[in-house]
TORKOL-4160 file (C-alpha; in steps of 0.2 Angstrom, whole numbers, padded with zeros to 4 digits, m for minus):
131
<pt num="1" X="m0307" Y="0068" Z="0205"/>
<pt num="2" X="m0312" Y="0077" Z="0189"/>
<pt num="3" X="m0320" Y="0062" Z="0181"/>
<pt num="4" X="m0331" Y="0057" Z="0196"/>
<pt num="5" X="m0349" Y="0063" Z="0198"/>
<pt num="6" X="m0349" Y="0075" Z="0213"/>
<pt num="7" X="m0365" Y="0076" Z="0223"/>
<pt num="8" X="m0368" Y="0090" Z="0236"/>
<pt num="9" X="m0377" Y="0084" Z="0251"/>
<pt num="10" X="m0385" Y="0098" Z="0260"/>
<pt num="11" X="m0394" Y="0092" Z="0276"/>
<pt num="12" X="m0392" Y="0095" Z="0294"/>
<pt num="13" X="m0393" Y="0077" Z="0300"/>
<pt num="14" X="m0376" Y="0069" Z="0302"/>
<pt num="15" X="m0384" Y="0051" Z="0301"/>
<pt num="16" X="m0392" Y="0055" Z="0284"/>
<pt num="17" X="m0375" Y="0060" Z="0277"/>
<pt num="18" X="m0366" Y="0044" Z="0283"/>
<pt num="19" X="m0380" Y="0034" Z="0275"/>
<pt num="20" X="m0380" Y="0043" Z="0259"/>
<pt num="21" X="m0361" Y="0043" Z="0258"/>
<pt num="22" X="m0361" Y="0025" Z="0261"/>
<pt num="23" X="m0373" Y="0022" Z="0247"/>
<pt num="24" X="m0364" Y="0033" Z="0234"/>
<pt num="25" X="m0346" Y="0032" Z="0237"/>
<pt num="26" X="m0344" Y="0013" Z="0234"/>
<pt num="27" X="m0352" Y="0017" Z="0217"/>
<pt num="28" X="m0338" Y="0030" Z="0212"/>
<pt num="29" X="m0348" Y="0045" Z="0217"/>
<pt num="30" X="m0339" Y="0059" Z="0227"/>
<pt num="31" X="m0350" Y="0067" Z="0240"/>
<pt num="32" X="m0348" Y="0084" Z="0248"/>
<pt num="33" X="m0357" Y="0086" Z="0264"/>
<pt num="34" X="m0364" Y="0103" Z="0271"/>
<pt num="35" X="m0376" Y="0107" Z="0285"/>
<pt num="36" X="m0384" Y="0123" Z="0280"/>
<pt num="37" X="m0390" Y="0133" Z="0265"/>
<pt num="38" X="m0375" Y="0145" Z="0266"/>
<pt num="39" X="m0363" Y="0131" Z="0267"/>
<pt num="40" X="m0371" Y="0124" Z="0251"/>
<pt num="41" X="m0368" Y="0140" Z="0242"/>
<pt num="42" X="m0350" Y="0141" Z="0247"/>
<pt num="43" X="m0347" Y="0123" Z="0242"/>
<pt num="44" X="m0354" Y="0126" Z="0225"/>
<pt num="45" X="m0342" Y="0141" Z="0223"/>
<pt num="46" X="m0327" Y="0130" Z="0228"/>
<pt num="47" X="m0331" Y="0113" Z="0222"/>
<pt num="48" X="m0336" Y="0107" Z="0205"/>
<pt num="49" X="m0353" Y="0100" Z="0210"/>
<pt num="50" X="m0363" Y="0090" Z="0197"/>
<pt num="51" X="m0379" Y="0088" Z="0207"/>
<pt num="52" X="m0385" Y="0097" Z="0223"/>
<pt num="53" X="m0396" Y="0087" Z="0235"/>
<pt num="54" X="m0404" Y="0100" Z="0246"/>
<pt num="55" X="m0416" Y="0098" Z="0261"/>
<pt num="56" X="m0430" Y="0111" Z="0260"/>
<pt num="57" X="m0428" Y="0115" Z="0278"/>
<pt num="58" X="m0410" Y="0120" Z="0283"/>
<pt num="59" X="m0403" Y="0133" Z="0295"/>
<pt num="60" X="m0399" Y="0150" Z="0287"/>
<pt num="61" X="m0406" Y="0146" Z="0270"/>
<pt num="62" X="m0418" Y="0133" Z="0264"/>
<pt num="63" X="m0416" Y="0122" Z="0249"/>
<pt num="64" X="m0428" Y="0132" Z="0238"/>
<pt num="65" X="m0419" Y="0148" Z="0243"/>
<pt num="66" X="m0402" Y="0140" Z="0238"/>
<pt num="67" X="m0409" Y="0135" Z="0221"/>
<pt num="68" X="m0415" Y="0153" Z="0218"/>
<pt num="69" X="m0398" Y="0159" Z="0222"/>
<pt num="70" X="m0389" Y="0146" Z="0212"/>
<pt num="71" X="m0399" Y="0150" Z="0196"/>
<pt num="72" X="m0391" Y="0167" Z="0197"/>
<pt num="73" X="m0375" Y="0159" Z="0193"/>
<pt num="74" X="m0369" Y="0152" Z="0177"/>
<pt num="75" X="m0368" Y="0133" Z="0176"/>
<pt num="76" X="m0378" Y="0129" Z="0192"/>
<pt num="77" X="m0380" Y="0111" Z="0195"/>
<pt num="78" X="m0396" Y="0102" Z="0194"/>
<pt num="79" X="m0405" Y="0101" Z="0211"/>
<pt num="80" X="m0415" Y="0088" Z="0220"/>
<pt num="81" X="m0425" Y="0094" Z="0234"/>
<pt num="82" X="m0430" Y="0084" Z="0250"/>
<pt num="83" X="m0446" Y="0090" Z="0258"/>
<pt num="84" X="m0456" Y="0085" Z="0273"/>
<pt num="85" X="m0473" Y="0088" Z="0264"/>
<pt num="86" X="m0476" Y="0088" Z="0245"/>
<pt num="87" X="m0489" Y="0101" Z="0242"/>
<pt num="88" X="m0496" Y="0108" Z="0226"/>
<pt num="89" X="m0488" Y="0125" Z="0230"/>
<pt num="90" X="m0471" Y="0117" Z="0233"/>
<pt num="91" X="m0472" Y="0107" Z="0217"/>
<pt num="92" X="m0477" Y="0122" Z="0207"/>
<pt num="93" X="m0463" Y="0133" Z="0213"/>
<pt num="94" X="m0450" Y="0119" Z="0210"/>
<pt num="95" X="m0457" Y="0117" Z="0193"/>
<pt num="96" X="m0455" Y="0135" Z="0189"/>
<pt num="97" X="m0437" Y="0135" Z="0196"/>
<pt num="98" X="m0433" Y="0119" Z="0185"/>
<pt num="99" X="m0429" Y="0108" Z="0200"/>
<pt num="100" X="m0424" Y="0091" Z="0193"/>
<pt num="101" X="m0434" Y="0081" Z="0206"/>
<pt num="102" X="m0443" Y="0083" Z="0223"/>
<pt num="103" X="m0442" Y="0069" Z="0235"/>
<pt num="104" X="m0452" Y="0067" Z="0251"/>
<pt num="105" X="m0444" Y="0063" Z="0268"/>
<pt num="106" X="m0439" Y="0052" Z="0275"/>
<pt num="107" X="m0430" Y="0049" Z="0259"/>
<pt num="108" X="m0432" Y="0032" Z="0250"/>
<pt num="109" X="m0414" Y="0029" Z="0245"/>
<pt num="110" X="m0419" Y="0019" Z="0230"/>
<pt num="111" X="m0429" Y="0035" Z="0223"/>
<pt num="112" X="m0414" Y="0046" Z="0227"/>
<pt num="113" X="m0402" Y="0034" Z="0217"/>
<pt num="114" X="m0415" Y="0034" Z="0203"/>
<pt num="115" X="m0416" Y="0053" Z="0203"/>
<pt num="116" X="m0397" Y="0054" Z="0202"/>
<pt num="117" X="m0396" Y="0041" Z="0188"/>
<pt num="118" X="m0409" Y="0052" Z="0179"/>
<pt num="119" X="m0398" Y="0067" Z="0181"/>
<pt num="120" X="m0384" Y="0058" Z="0173"/>
<pt num="121" X="m0394" Y="0052" Z="0159"/>
<pt num="122" X="m0403" Y="0068" Z="0155"/>
<pt num="123" X="m0392" Y="0082" Z="0161"/>
<pt num="124" X="m0375" Y="0074" Z="0157"/>
<pt num="125" X="m0382" Y="0064" Z="0142"/>
<pt num="126" X="m0378" Y="0047" Z="0150"/>
<pt num="127" X="m0360" Y="0051" Z="0153"/>
<pt num="128" X="m0351" Y="0053" Z="0169"/>
<pt num="129" X="m0346" Y="0071" Z="0170"/>
<pt num="130" X="m0329" Y="0074" Z="0164"/>
<pt num="131" X="m0327" Y="0057" Z="0155"/>
């Protein structure tokens, strides 16, 4: 497990989790699924997460709040946010928090895969984490 890219999927829709897991796991990517912002924070505490894919609107804490809280911890994973509407204010706040990417919902899975590939290329210098 140590040499597999681990992606945290934080979204309250079970069908979305099944679809994304089905895309990523055959490519050697390990996924950790949670349904709320609080569960996302707990998962980052207990799992070695390399990338966090966070829905902006989740129960308890939204994706942006999770990103803010993760930045208070050392070695927080890069974040990809999923949002219903991409506003200038959202993009400005995401840029200030160094969010890696913001994608609109419904998610174009090709764009999600491209964002994950760019995380590996830029953040992990083209190497699978742990390899």
